[in-house]
C-alpha positions, 0 to 999 in steps of 0.5 A: 487483511490487505489483499486477497482472501483465501478461497475467494475469487473474482466473480464470487457473488454475495446476497447482502452486506452481511454475507460480505462481512461474514466472508471477510471480503468487506467487513463494515455493514454500512461504510463503503471503505474499510480501513484506516490511515495506519493500515490502508484500505482493505476494501471498497464497495462501488454501488453508485452511492456518490453521483461523482463516481465513474465505473469504467470496468478495469478503471474506477473513479471512486469518490471518497467518504463524507459530506453527504446528507444521509436522507437526501444523498446530496453532498452538503459539505466538503469532504476531508482527506483526513476522514479515516476512509479517505486517509486509508485510500491515501495510504494504499496509494503511498504504499502501493497496497492492493484494495479489494473491490466489491460492486453492488447492484447499480442500474447506472453501471453496465459492470455492476451485478443485477442484484446483491454484491460481487467481488471483482478482484484487486485494484491499486490506487494510481492517483487521487485529487480534489475537485468540485463535485456535481453538488458544488462541494469539494470531493476527493476522488481516487483512480483505481486500476485493476491488477492484471493478475489476481494472485493472492497478496497478503499481509503477515502478522507482526509476530511473523516478522522475524529475521530468520524467516525467508518470506515466500514470494509470489509473482504478478503479471509484471514478473516482479517479486511482490514484497512482504509489505508487512516487513517494509511497513514495520521498518518504516513505522519504527523510523517514522518515515525518516531517512536513515541516511540523511534524516529527511522526512517527506511530508505529503498530502495525507501523511509522510512518505519513505521507501523500504530499501533492501540491502541484499537485493531480492531479485536473482541472482542476489536472492536476499530475504524479505526480513527486517534485518535486510531493509532500510528506511530511506528517502527516494534520493538515498534509495536510488543512491544506495541501490546504485552503489553510490552510497554503501555501509561499512560493517559498523554501519557508517555510510560511505560515498566512495572513499568519503565518510558521510556519517553514521546510519541512523539506527532504532533499537528495535531495528537490527540491521544484519551485517551479512546483508551489508557485506553482500551489498558492498561486495555487489559493488566490489567494495571492501 
């Protein structure tokens, strides 16, 4: 589960890893990162396991997984960005997904609990990079910053991603609508991050990247639903063009720029774009 766990609040204490596992806060009994490249990182444990870590309270410099001798706890090899845990944090960065942070007892950190473990809320991965660690081997480091608001953010089951449902909205401190990331990620997965307008697929460190564009905008006064029939998979350039009305769609899903035809929208059989949302977007920019 990505995001907050129901009835679990920042500051909640746990005596050991088994208790974290049983509560669903951090499922692995040993690994410090829970997640995969496909799903993103569910949670991490910060407990001073890597000497290159930096705990600054609301900002954490978290060293990725791999390359460490389990007996000496020394870094003896370079870390790989394709390691499942590291790749999971990259996905969290690319998708803007929240990560649960758990701190374990660590005498070197003033922010750590005196004993056991403590859930410290949702953080986001704001950037990452590689550098030479203190033991002389390259390590991957991820900068995480705490969300100012700890409202629950959760991922729906794929069976819930139906066009007829209007997804509940939750507001964070910035007052923006929190997108149903399950819907966005499903559409992008169907198209394998290839833009439906220009067919561009961006290859970035750790994977591919695309953006989910809502056809009928989510915010007031448009109030479009967050469902797969109202979402397109676009590259950043086409996303900006679409959101600004520089390109739009006809009812037969032809991409238009002004009065000029750009070409057909790339479609995937499982992704049914609904024409009422297309018309709403067109009407928004006074197209007919």
